[in-house]
SEBAVEX-442183 format. One record per residue (C-alpha): residue in one letter; x, y, z negated. Coordinates in steps of 0.1 Angstrom, whole numbers, padded with zeros to 4 digits, always signed. Each point is the difference from the previous one (the first is absolute). Example, Ala and Ser with C-alpha at 12.3 -4.5 7.8 and 13.67 -1.06 7.14 Angstrom:
BEGIN
A+0123-0045-0078/S+0014+0034+0007/
This chain:
BEGIN
M+1068+1065-0813/R-0035+0002+0016/I-0025+0024-0014/A-0037-0003+0014/V-0029+0023-0008/Q-0030-0016+0017/S-0037-0004-0001/D-0002-0035+0015/P+0003-0031-0024/F+0032-0020-0002/D+0006-0037-0003/L+0019-0003-0033/G+0015-0036+0012/K+0011+0013+0035/E+0015+0032-0015/S+0018-0021-0027/E+0015-0025+0024/D+0011+0026+0025/F+0016+0019-0027/A+0020-0029-0013/A+0009-0013+0033/G+0038+0005+0008/H+0009+0010-0035/T+0022-0031-0005/D+0025+0021-0020/M-0028+0010-0027/G-0006-0023-0031/A-0030+0018-0008/I-0034+0011+0019/V-0025+0016-0023/T-0036+0009+0012/F-0028+0016-0015/A-0036+0010+0015/G-0024+0024-0017/V-0035-0007+0003/V-0032+0021-0003/R-0013-0010-0035/D-0037+0004-0007/I-0011+0022-0031/E-0010-0019-0030/G-0036-0010+0007/D+0004-0005+0037/T-0012+0037+0008/L+0027+0009+0025/D-0015+0001+0036/R+0033+0012+0019/M+0032+0019-0007/V+0009+0028+0025/I+0038+0007+0002/E+0013+0033+0017/H+0034+0013+0008/Y+0019+0025+0021/P+0016-0015+0030/G+0036+0007+0003/M+0003+0011-0036/T-0010-0032-0016/E+0024-0020+0024/K+0031+0025-0010/A-0008-0006-0035/L-0002-0037+0000/I+0034-0001+0022/K+0017+0022-0028/I-0010-0022-0030/A+0007-0032+0020/S+0035+0015+0010/E+0006+0008-0038/A-0008-0035-0009/Q+0027-0012+0026/E+0025+0024-0015/R-0009-0011-0037/W-0001-0036+0005/S+0020-0027+0021/L-0028-0005+0027/G+0002-0013+0033/D-0033+0010+0014/V-0033+0017-0013/L-0035+0001+0013/V-0030+0021-0012/I-0032-0002+0017/H-0030+0023-0012/R-0034+0003+0013/Y-0023+0028+0003/G-0037+0003+0009/D-0032-0021-0012/M+0007-0029-0021/R-0021-0025-0020/P+0007-0022-0033/G+0025-0026+0010/D+0016+0018+0028/R+0039+0005+0001/I+0009+0036-0005/M+0039-0004+0000/M+0028-0023+0001/V+0035+0004-0011/A+0031-0025+0008/T+0036+0003-0010/A+0029-0022+0010/A+0032-0002-0021/P+0029-0023-0006/H-0013-0006-0035/R-0034-0001-0015/K+0003+0028-0027/D+0006+0026+0028/A-0028-0012+0020/F-0024+0000-0030/E+0011+0034-0014/A-0002+0017+0034/A-0034-0014+0009/E-0012+0010-0037/Y+0014+0035+0006/L-0016+0004+0036/M-0035-0014-0016/D+0003+0026-0028/Y+0007+0028+0024/L-0028-0010+0024/K-0026-0002-0029/S+0007+0034-0014/R+0021+0023+0024/A-0006-0010+0036/P-0021+0026+0017/F-0033-0020+0004/W-0033+0011-0012/K-0028-0026-0011/Q-0039+0004-0003/E-0019-0027-0016/F-0037-0004+0013/T-0022-0017-0027/A-0038+0000-0007/D+0005+0028-0023/G+0017+0023+0028/V+0034+0009+0013/E+0029+0009-0021/W+0038+0007+0009/V+0023-0023-0020/S+0021+0017-0026/A+0034-0008-0009/K+0003-0023-0029/S+0024+0008-0028/E+0014-0035-0001/D+0009+0001+0037/E+0020+0033-0007/D+0015-0018-0031/A+0012-0027+0021/L+0022+0024+0021/G+0018+0009-0031/R+0021-0032-0001/W+0017+0008+0032/
């Protein structure tokens, strides 16, 4: 398991290749990358993501460990960025390795749903209209209900 909370951008291809390397006993590798999405009408200048160092990593390790207990996983990778980001920048990446695809896909979705709604990150959007904290969305909370 590798958990990284970082300000620097990451290379999705390299991270995917490094994660998959050596997992010859795994039949499925699932990867997902989250990207800063522009607000309708192309008004997002930037997004700033904040976190509490130490607390955030502990929370991500806990949820990744729970995923490993719940599904038959060989490995888990979670990368989440903080700081200033612009539309198109990668915010996060989740990768799971499992003997079978069902476990890899379900665990990756579980991790993504958690990261979207419960991980201790706070986001501000900077637009031409001002600055606004991003509120939790009911559909993101609802997604956790299936787990």
